[in-house]
All heavy atoms as TSV, in Angstrom:
chain	resi	resn	atom	element	x	y	z
A	1	MET	N	N	8.593	12.361	5.193
A	1	MET	CA	C	9.436	11.294	5.725
A	1	MET	C	C	9.891	11.703	7.119
A	1	MET	O	O	10.156	12.864	7.371
A	1	MET	CB	C	10.624	11.062	4.803
A	1	MET	CG	C	11.463	9.895	5.239
A	1	MET	SD	S	12.918	9.580	4.237
A	1	MET	CE	C	12.229	9.360	2.652
A	2	SER	N	N	9.996	10.758	8.005
A	2	SER	CA	C	10.396	11.071	9.364
A	2	SER	C	C	11.858	11.493	9.424
A	2	SER	O	O	12.658	11.169	8.550
A	2	SER	CB	C	10.173	9.857	10.268
A	2	SER	OG	O	11.128	8.856	9.975
A	3	ARG	N	N	12.159	12.241	10.435
A	3	ARG	CA	C	13.546	12.695	10.620
A	3	ARG	C	C	14.492	11.520	10.812
A	3	ARG	O	O	15.625	11.546	10.351
A	3	ARG	CB	C	13.640	13.627	11.822
A	3	ARG	CG	C	13.118	15.010	11.534
A	3	ARG	CD	C	13.405	15.912	12.687
A	3	ARG	NE	N	12.122	16.315	13.252
A	3	ARG	CZ	C	11.988	16.994	14.343
A	3	ARG	NH1	N	13.035	17.354	15.036
A	3	ARG	NH2	N	10.803	17.325	14.781
A	4	GLN	N	N	14.008	10.493	11.515
A	4	GLN	CA	C	14.854	9.323	11.756
A	4	GLN	C	C	15.208	8.629	10.445
A	4	GLN	O	O	16.368	8.262	10.229
A	4	GLN	CB	C	14.158	8.332	12.696
A	4	GLN	CG	C	13.959	8.842	14.094
A	4	GLN	CD	C	12.649	9.592	14.278
A	4	GLN	OE1	O	11.931	9.861	13.319
A	4	GLN	NE2	N	12.342	9.947	15.510
A	5	ALA	N	N	14.226	8.454	9.577
A	5	ALA	CA	C	14.483	7.800	8.299
A	5	ALA	C	C	15.419	8.649	7.444
A	5	ALA	O	O	16.327	8.124	6.795
A	5	ALA	CB	C	13.176	7.542	7.565
A	6	PHE	N	N	15.211	9.954	7.456
A	6	PHE	CA	C	16.077	10.852	6.699
A	6	PHE	C	C	17.521	10.775	7.208
A	6	PHE	O	O	18.466	10.720	6.411
A	6	PHE	CB	C	15.557	12.293	6.796
A	6	PHE	CG	C	16.351	13.260	5.972
A	6	PHE	CD1	C	16.202	13.306	4.599
A	6	PHE	CD2	C	17.259	14.123	6.571
A	6	PHE	CE1	C	16.940	14.196	3.830
A	6	PHE	CE2	C	18.001	15.007	5.818
A	6	PHE	CZ	C	17.839	15.050	4.445
A	7	ALA	N	N	17.684	10.731	8.526
A	7	ALA	CA	C	19.025	10.629	9.106
A	7	ALA	C	C	19.686	9.307	8.718
A	7	ALA	O	O	20.878	9.282	8.381
A	7	ALA	CB	C	18.955	10.761	10.626
A	8	LEU	N	N	18.920	8.224	8.746
A	8	LEU	CA	C	19.471	6.922	8.363
A	8	LEU	C	C	19.928	6.933	6.904
A	8	LEU	O	O	20.998	6.407	6.574
A	8	LEU	CB	C	18.449	5.815	8.583
A	8	LEU	CG	C	18.151	5.463	10.046
A	8	LEU	CD1	C	16.992	4.482	10.125
A	8	LEU	CD2	C	19.378	4.903	10.731
A	9	LEU	N	N	19.126	7.538	6.032
A	9	LEU	CA	C	19.517	7.613	4.622
A	9	LEU	C	C	20.745	8.489	4.432
A	9	LEU	O	O	21.609	8.190	3.603
A	9	LEU	CB	C	18.348	8.131	3.777
A	9	LEU	CG	C	17.161	7.175	3.672
A	9	LEU	CD1	C	16.021	7.847	2.926
A	9	LEU	CD2	C	17.562	5.881	2.994
A	10	SER	N	N	20.852	9.552	5.209
A	10	SER	CA	C	22.043	10.418	5.136
A	10	SER	C	C	23.296	9.655	5.554
A	10	SER	O	O	24.337	9.751	4.911
A	10	SER	CB	C	21.860	11.649	6.030
A	10	SER	OG	O	20.806	12.443	5.560
A	11	PHE	N	N	23.184	8.884	6.634
A	11	PHE	CA	C	24.319	8.082	7.079
A	11	PHE	C	C	24.665	7.019	6.040
A	11	PHE	O	O	25.842	6.720	5.808
A	11	PHE	CB	C	24.039	7.413	8.424
A	11	PHE	CG	C	24.012	8.366	9.590
A	11	PHE	CD1	C	23.039	8.246	10.561
A	11	PHE	CD2	C	24.954	9.375	9.721
A	11	PHE	CE1	C	23.001	9.119	11.639
A	11	PHE	CE2	C	24.926	10.247	10.800
A	11	PHE	CZ	C	23.945	10.117	11.765
A	12	ALA	N	N	23.651	6.440	5.418
A	12	ALA	CA	C	23.887	5.405	4.401
A	12	ALA	C	C	24.667	5.977	3.222
A	12	ALA	O	O	25.561	5.316	2.682
A	12	ALA	CB	C	22.558	4.816	3.930
A	13	ARG	N	N	24.342	7.205	2.823
A	13	ARG	CA	C	25.072	7.841	1.721
A	13	ARG	C	C	26.498	8.179	2.113
A	13	ARG	O	O	27.392	8.153	1.279
A	13	ARG	CB	C	24.357	9.124	1.283
A	13	ARG	CG	C	23.176	8.846	0.415
A	13	ARG	CD	C	22.607	10.140	-0.160
A	13	ARG	NE	N	21.165	10.065	-0.069
A	13	ARG	CZ	C	20.393	10.868	0.647
A	13	ARG	NH1	N	20.906	11.857	1.311
A	13	ARG	NH2	N	19.098	10.682	0.669
A	14	ALA	N	N	26.690	8.515	3.381
A	14	ALA	CA	C	27.998	8.977	3.840
A	14	ALA	C	C	28.980	7.835	4.113
A	14	ALA	O	O	30.191	8.044	4.041
A	14	ALA	CB	C	27.839	9.828	5.099
A	15	THR	N	N	28.478	6.661	4.407
A	15	THR	CA	C	29.361	5.565	4.787
A	15	THR	C	C	30.036	4.943	3.563
A	15	THR	O	O	29.485	4.947	2.465
A	15	THR	CB	C	28.615	4.481	5.587
A	15	THR	OG1	O	29.562	3.517	6.045
A	15	THR	CG2	C	27.585	3.767	4.751
A	16	GLY	N	N	31.203	4.399	3.789
A	16	GLY	CA	C	31.913	3.690	2.736
A	16	GLY	C	C	31.684	2.190	2.807
A	16	GLY	O	O	32.171	1.441	1.968
A	17	ASN	N	N	30.948	1.749	3.807
A	17	ASN	CA	C	30.686	0.335	4.020
A	17	ASN	C	C	29.355	-0.029	3.356
A	17	ASN	O	O	28.288	0.365	3.837
A	17	ASN	CB	C	30.630	0.066	5.529
A	17	ASN	CG	C	30.420	-1.394	5.870
A	17	ASN	OD1	O	29.918	-2.165	5.055
A	17	ASN	ND2	N	30.785	-1.765	7.085
A	18	PRO	N	N	29.382	-0.795	2.256
A	18	PRO	CA	C	28.136	-1.108	1.555
A	18	PRO	C	C	27.160	-1.954	2.378
A	18	PRO	O	O	25.951	-1.814	2.233
A	18	PRO	CB	C	28.594	-1.853	0.304
A	18	PRO	CG	C	29.990	-2.259	0.550
A	18	PRO	CD	C	30.551	-1.347	1.592
A	19	GLU	N	N	27.678	-2.815	3.253
A	19	GLU	CA	C	26.792	-3.626	4.088
A	19	GLU	C	C	26.053	-2.756	5.098
A	19	GLU	O	O	24.852	-2.919	5.327
A	19	GLU	CB	C	27.580	-4.718	4.808
A	19	GLU	CG	C	28.116	-5.777	3.857
A	19	GLU	CD	C	29.000	-6.787	4.571
A	19	GLU	OE1	O	29.162	-6.700	5.807
A	19	GLU	OE2	O	29.527	-7.669	3.875
A	20	LEU	N	N	26.776	-1.808	5.698
A	20	LEU	CA	C	26.154	-0.888	6.646
A	20	LEU	C	C	25.143	0.002	5.921
A	20	LEU	O	O	24.045	0.237	6.427
A	20	LEU	CB	C	27.222	-0.024	7.331
A	20	LEU	CG	C	26.707	1.044	8.294
A	20	LEU	CD1	C	25.893	0.420	9.420
A	20	LEU	CD2	C	27.861	1.861	8.843
A	21	ALA	N	N	25.493	0.470	4.729
A	21	ALA	CA	C	24.588	1.312	3.950
A	21	ALA	C	C	23.293	0.559	3.639
A	21	ALA	O	O	22.191	1.116	3.774
A	21	ALA	CB	C	25.257	1.782	2.664
A	22	ALA	N	N	23.402	-0.703	3.249
A	22	ALA	CA	C	22.220	-1.509	2.939
A	22	ALA	C	C	21.348	-1.690	4.177
A	22	ALA	O	O	20.115	-1.589	4.093
A	22	ALA	CB	C	22.637	-2.860	2.376
A	23	MET	N	N	21.970	-1.939	5.315
A	23	MET	CA	C	21.220	-2.109	6.554
A	23	MET	C	C	20.497	-0.810	6.928
A	23	MET	O	O	19.328	-0.824	7.326
A	23	MET	CB	C	22.142	-2.528	7.698
A	23	MET	CG	C	21.379	-2.791	8.988
A	23	MET	SD	S	22.384	-2.772	10.477
A	23	MET	CE	C	22.960	-1.086	10.489
A	24	LEU	N	N	21.164	0.326	6.768
A	24	LEU	CA	C	20.556	1.612	7.107
A	24	LEU	C	C	19.388	1.940	6.182
A	24	LEU	O	O	18.352	2.433	6.627
A	24	LEU	CB	C	21.612	2.722	7.057
A	24	LEU	CG	C	22.697	2.660	8.138
A	24	LEU	CD1	C	23.788	3.682	7.845
A	24	LEU	CD2	C	22.108	2.873	9.516
A	25	VAL	N	N	19.534	1.647	4.898
A	25	VAL	CA	C	18.451	1.888	3.946
A	25	VAL	C	C	17.260	0.993	4.274
A	25	VAL	O	O	16.101	1.436	4.238
A	25	VAL	CB	C	18.930	1.665	2.491
A	25	VAL	CG1	C	17.762	1.642	1.530
A	25	VAL	CG2	C	19.926	2.740	2.106
A	26	GLU	N	N	17.525	-0.261	4.631
A	26	GLU	CA	C	16.449	-1.177	4.993
A	26	GLU	C	C	15.711	-0.692	6.238
A	26	GLU	O	O	14.481	-0.724	6.304
A	26	GLU	CB	C	17.021	-2.574	5.231
A	26	GLU	CG	C	15.962	-3.623	5.464
A	26	GLU	CD	C	16.549	-5.018	5.567
A	26	GLU	OE1	O	17.521	-5.323	4.846
A	26	GLU	OE2	O	16.010	-5.785	6.375
A	27	LYS	N	N	16.451	-0.210	7.216
A	27	LYS	CA	C	15.839	0.302	8.448
A	27	LYS	C	C	15.016	1.557	8.154
A	27	LYS	O	O	13.907	1.715	8.680
A	27	LYS	CB	C	16.923	0.603	9.489
A	27	LYS	CG	C	16.389	1.077	10.812
A	27	LYS	CD	C	15.555	0.028	11.491
A	27	LYS	CE	C	15.105	0.507	12.861
A	27	LYS	NZ	N	14.148	-0.382	13.478
A	28	ALA	N	N	15.523	2.444	7.291
A	28	ALA	CA	C	14.774	3.644	6.919
A	28	ALA	C	C	13.472	3.265	6.215
A	28	ALA	O	O	12.422	3.863	6.465
A	28	ALA	CB	C	15.626	4.547	6.028
A	29	SER	N	N	13.539	2.263	5.362
A	29	SER	CA	C	12.344	1.783	4.664
A	29	SER	C	C	11.325	1.230	5.660
A	29	SER	O	O	10.120	1.483	5.538
A	29	SER	CB	C	12.732	0.714	3.652
A	29	SER	OG	O	11.597	0.158	3.063
A	30	SER	N	N	11.801	0.507	6.638
A	30	SER	CA	C	10.921	-0.047	7.667
A	30	SER	C	C	10.246	1.066	8.467
A	30	SER	O	O	9.043	1.009	8.739
A	30	SER	CB	C	11.726	-0.952	8.592
A	30	SER	OG	O	10.930	-1.412	9.653
A	31	LEU	N	N	11.012	2.082	8.830
A	31	LEU	CA	C	10.444	3.208	9.572
A	31	LEU	C	C	9.374	3.922	8.749
A	31	LEU	O	O	8.325	4.295	9.260
A	31	LEU	CB	C	11.539	4.204	9.968
A	31	LEU	CG	C	12.430	3.806	11.132
A	31	LEU	CD1	C	13.570	4.801	11.288
A	31	LEU	CD2	C	11.632	3.732	12.417
A	32	LYS	N	N	9.644	4.107	7.463
A	32	LYS	CA	C	8.673	4.776	6.593
A	32	LYS	C	C	7.402	3.948	6.478
A	32	LYS	O	O	6.298	4.490	6.522
A	32	LYS	CB	C	9.275	5.011	5.208
A	32	LYS	CG	C	8.286	5.560	4.208
A	32	LYS	CD	C	8.767	6.767	3.527
A	32	LYS	CE	C	7.847	7.318	2.476
A	32	LYS	NZ	N	6.440	7.270	2.718
A	33	SER	N	N	7.533	2.637	6.358
A	33	SER	CA	C	6.364	1.765	6.279
A	33	SER	C	C	5.530	1.853	7.554
A	33	SER	O	O	4.299	1.913	7.500
A	33	SER	CB	C	6.781	0.319	6.052
A	33	SER	OG	O	7.378	0.179	4.795
A	34	GLN	N	N	6.200	1.863	8.693
A	34	GLN	CA	C	5.489	1.975	9.965
A	34	GLN	C	C	4.758	3.307	10.054
A	34	GLN	O	O	3.616	3.368	10.508
A	34	GLN	CB	C	6.459	1.838	11.135
A	34	GLN	CG	C	7.004	0.453	11.324
A	34	GLN	CD	C	8.063	0.393	12.404
A	34	GLN	OE1	O	8.308	1.366	13.113
A	34	GLN	NE2	N	8.713	-0.750	12.534
A	35	ALA	N	N	5.405	4.375	9.628
A	35	ALA	CA	C	4.780	5.697	9.658
A	35	ALA	C	C	3.577	5.740	8.730
A	35	ALA	O	O	2.555	6.342	9.060
A	35	ALA	CB	C	5.791	6.767	9.275
A	36	ASP	N	N	3.666	5.100	7.573
A	36	ASP	CA	C	2.555	5.076	6.630
A	36	ASP	C	C	1.354	4.316	7.196
A	36	ASP	O	O	0.211	4.670	6.929
A	36	ASP	CB	C	2.973	4.457	5.303
A	36	ASP	CG	C	3.916	5.347	4.508
A	36	ASP	OD1	O	4.028	6.552	4.833
A	36	ASP	OD2	O	4.553	4.832	3.572
A	37	GLU	N	N	1.616	3.272	7.978
A	37	GLU	CA	C	0.532	2.499	8.580
A	37	GLU	C	C	-0.171	3.293	9.671
A	37	GLU	O	O	-1.375	3.172	9.854
A	37	GLU	CB	C	1.067	1.196	9.176
A	37	GLU	CG	C	1.501	0.193	8.144
A	37	GLU	CD	C	2.165	-1.023	8.760
A	37	GLU	OE1	O	2.221	-1.126	10.001
A	37	GLU	OE2	O	2.634	-1.874	7.998
A	38	ILE	N	N	0.572	4.115	10.380
A	38	ILE	CA	C	0.022	4.890	11.487
A	38	ILE	C	C	-0.788	6.076	10.980
A	38	ILE	O	O	-1.834	6.400	11.519
A	38	ILE	CB	C	1.148	5.380	12.422
A	38	ILE	CG1	C	1.788	4.181	13.126
A	38	ILE	CG2	C	0.611	6.368	13.446
A	38	ILE	CD1	C	3.038	4.520	13.892
A	39	MET	N	N	-0.321	6.711	9.910
A	39	MET	CA	C	-0.964	7.907	9.387
A	39	MET	C	C	-2.291	7.547	8.719
A	39	MET	O	O	-2.319	6.701	7.833
A	39	MET	CB	C	-0.067	8.597	8.351
A	39	MET	CG	C	1.223	9.125	8.919
A	39	MET	SD	S	0.993	10.542	9.969
A	39	MET	CE	C	0.464	11.739	8.786
A	40	PRO	N	N	-3.389	8.173	9.147
A	40	PRO	CA	C	-4.662	7.927	8.463
A	40	PRO	C	C	-4.627	8.542	7.074
A	40	PRO	O	O	-4.009	9.575	6.855
A	40	PRO	CB	C	-5.694	8.617	9.348
A	40	PRO	CG	C	-4.931	9.574	10.179
A	40	PRO	CD	C	-3.514	9.074	10.253
A	41	SER	N	N	-5.285	7.905	6.130
A	41	SER	CA	C	-5.219	8.364	4.748
A	41	SER	C	C	-6.462	9.136	4.322
A	41	SER	O	O	-6.601	9.477	3.165
A	41	SER	CB	C	-5.001	7.177	3.819
A	41	SER	OG	O	-6.053	6.264	3.968
A	42	GLY	N	N	-7.382	9.390	5.236
A	42	GLY	CA	C	-8.620	10.083	4.892
A	42	GLY	C	C	-8.470	11.598	4.972
A	42	GLY	O	O	-7.423	12.136	5.320
A	43	ASP	N	N	-9.538	12.270	4.650
A	43	ASP	CA	C	-9.594	13.715	4.735
A	43	ASP	C	C	-9.795	14.096	6.199
A	43	ASP	O	O	-10.827	13.800	6.788
A	43	ASP	CB	C	-10.739	14.246	3.875
A	43	ASP	CG	C	-10.846	15.759	3.920
A	43	ASP	OD1	O	-9.890	16.424	4.360
A	43	ASP	OD2	O	-11.891	16.276	3.506
A	44	LEU	N	N	-8.800	14.747	6.780
A	44	LEU	CA	C	-8.863	15.101	8.188
A	44	LEU	C	C	-9.258	16.553	8.413
A	44	LEU	O	O	-9.204	17.040	9.535
A	44	LEU	CB	C	-7.502	14.836	8.847
A	44	LEU	CG	C	-7.028	13.391	8.799
A	44	LEU	CD1	C	-5.661	13.263	9.426
A	44	LEU	CD2	C	-8.011	12.484	9.485
A	45	SER	N	N	-9.648	17.252	7.348
A	45	SER	CA	C	-10.012	18.650	7.507
A	45	SER	C	C	-11.313	18.754	8.296
A	45	SER	O	O	-12.194	17.906	8.186
A	45	SER	CB	C	-10.148	19.327	6.148
A	45	SER	OG	O	-11.146	18.688	5.398
A	46	PRO	N	N	-11.429	19.789	9.113
A	46	PRO	CA	C	-12.655	19.929	9.914
A	46	PRO	C	C	-13.864	20.218	9.036
A	46	PRO	O	O	-13.754	20.839	7.982
A	46	PRO	CB	C	-12.352	21.117	10.826
A	46	PRO	CG	C	-11.224	21.833	10.192
A	46	PRO	CD	C	-10.480	20.843	9.346
A	47	LYS	N	N	-14.985	19.740	9.449
A	47	LYS	CA	C	-16.235	19.949	8.726
A	47	LYS	C	C	-17.053	21.015	9.460
A	47	LYS	O	O	-17.045	21.091	10.679
A	47	LYS	CB	C	-17.047	18.657	8.678
A	47	LYS	CG	C	-16.326	17.501	8.051
A	47	LYS	CD	C	-16.610	17.464	6.568
A	47	LYS	CE	C	-16.120	16.205	5.932
A	47	LYS	NZ	N	-14.816	16.293	5.361
A	48	ALA	N	N	-17.769	21.795	8.696
A	48	ALA	CA	C	-18.672	22.770	9.289
A	48	ALA	C	C	-19.786	22.017	10.010
A	48	ALA	O	O	-20.187	20.941	9.570
A	48	ALA	CB	C	-19.248	23.672	8.212
A	49	PRO	N	N	-20.323	22.563	11.102
A	49	PRO	CA	C	-21.349	21.843	11.861
A	49	PRO	C	C	-22.627	21.583	11.076
A	49	PRO	O	O	-23.361	20.665	11.380
A	49	PRO	CB	C	-21.637	22.737	13.054
A	49	PRO	CG	C	-20.813	23.942	12.906
A	49	PRO	CD	C	-19.939	23.809	11.715
A	50	ASP	N	N	-22.908	22.367	10.041
A	50	ASP	CA	C	-24.144	22.177	9.297
A	50	ASP	C	C	-23.988	21.269	8.082
A	50	ASP	O	O	-24.926	21.063	7.337
A	50	ASP	CB	C	-24.712	23.529	8.857
A	50	ASP	CG	C	-23.753	24.283	7.954
A	50	ASP	OD1	O	-22.549	23.983	7.974
A	50	ASP	OD2	O	-24.214	25.176	7.220
A	51	VAL	N	N	-22.827	20.671	7.894
A	51	VAL	CA	C	-22.597	19.788	6.759
A	51	VAL	C	C	-23.154	18.412	7.073
A	51	VAL	O	O	-22.869	17.829	8.104
A	51	VAL	CB	C	-21.081	19.687	6.433
A	51	VAL	CG1	C	-20.823	18.620	5.394
A	51	VAL	CG2	C	-20.553	21.028	5.983
A	52	GLU	N	N	-23.992	17.904	6.168
A	52	GLU	CA	C	-24.552	16.569	6.341
A	52	GLU	C	C	-23.620	15.558	5.681
A	52	GLU	O	O	-23.209	15.745	4.550
A	52	GLU	CB	C	-25.932	16.491	5.705
A	52	GLU	CG	C	-26.958	17.362	6.393
A	52	GLU	CD	C	-28.322	17.237	5.757
A	52	GLU	OE1	O	-28.544	16.287	4.988
A	52	GLU	OE2	O	-29.156	18.101	6.035
A	53	THR	N	N	-23.303	14.490	6.397
A	53	THR	CA	C	-22.417	13.477	5.845
A	53	THR	C	C	-23.191	12.334	5.210
A	53	THR	O	O	-22.657	11.596	4.416
A	53	THR	CB	C	-21.471	12.913	6.925
A	53	THR	OG1	O	-22.253	12.424	7.998
A	53	THR	CG2	C	-20.531	13.992	7.426
A	54	ASP	N	N	-24.485	12.150	5.555
A	54	ASP	CA	C	-25.313	11.094	4.980
A	54	ASP	C	C	-26.011	11.638	3.736
A	54	ASP	O	O	-26.407	12.795	3.699
A	54	ASP	CB	C	-26.358	10.615	5.971
A	54	ASP	CG	C	-25.742	9.907	7.158
A	54	ASP	OD1	O	-24.640	9.354	6.997
A	54	ASP	OD2	O	-26.358	9.919	8.234
A	55	PRO	N	N	-26.227	10.798	2.746
A	55	PRO	CA	C	-27.001	11.243	1.583
A	55	PRO	C	C	-28.439	11.544	2.017
A	55	PRO	O	O	-28.959	10.932	2.931
A	55	PRO	CB	C	-26.951	10.071	0.614
A	55	PRO	CG	C	-26.293	8.961	1.340
A	55	PRO	CD	C	-25.725	9.469	2.607
A	56	PRO	N	N	-29.104	12.494	1.364
A	56	PRO	CA	C	-30.466	12.872	1.764
A	56	PRO	C	C	-31.450	11.718	1.750
A	56	PRO	O	O	-32.372	11.696	2.525
A	56	PRO	CB	C	-30.867	13.929	0.727
A	56	PRO	CG	C	-29.600	14.400	0.130
A	56	PRO	CD	C	-28.597	13.295	0.277
A	57	SER	N	N	-31.272	10.727	0.886
A	57	SER	CA	C	-32.237	9.620	0.794
A	57	SER	C	C	-32.195	8.705	2.011
A	57	SER	O	O	-33.136	7.975	2.251
A	57	SER	CB	C	-31.966	8.802	-0.462
A	57	SER	OG	O	-30.688	8.238	-0.402
A	58	SER	N	N	-31.135	8.758	2.803
A	58	SER	CA	C	-31.035	7.865	3.963
A	58	SER	C	C	-31.573	8.502	5.243
A	58	SER	O	O	-31.563	7.876	6.282
A	58	SER	CB	C	-29.579	7.431	4.164
A	58	SER	OG	O	-28.799	8.533	4.559
A	59	ARG	N	N	-32.022	9.749	5.139
A	59	ARG	CA	C	-32.580	10.409	6.327
A	59	ARG	C	C	-33.961	9.842	6.638
A	59	ARG	O	O	-34.738	9.545	5.737
A	59	ARG	CB	C	-32.709	11.909	6.105
A	59	ARG	CG	C	-31.412	12.642	6.288
A	59	ARG	CD	C	-31.659	14.103	6.350
A	59	ARG	NE	N	-31.668	14.635	4.974
A	59	ARG	CZ	C	-32.077	15.820	4.636
A	59	ARG	NH1	N	-32.537	16.649	5.535
A	59	ARG	NH2	N	-32.040	16.217	3.393
A	60	SER	N	N	-34.236	9.742	7.913
A	60	SER	CA	C	-35.573	9.286	8.302
A	60	SER	C	C	-36.389	10.475	8.773
A	60	SER	O	O	-35.883	11.369	9.438
A	60	SER	CB	C	-35.494	8.229	9.401
A	60	SER	OG	O	-34.851	8.758	10.524
A	61	GLY	N	N	-37.651	10.492	8.440
A	61	GLY	CA	C	-38.539	11.510	8.956
A	61	GLY	C	C	-38.991	12.446	7.978
A	61	GLY	O	O	-39.188	13.267	7.407
């Protein structure tokens, strides 16, 4: 979770104003959703140069 979202949730817990707390939680949720959209969900680990990504049957030659 981003630091900004964590800070918003911390403030929401600390406040005595339920309307402000609800707004802060909603904003934290929005930030998390945006971060999830930006983050790629695939395997980002580096591949060795000799690793073939295509199945052998699709090779030509």
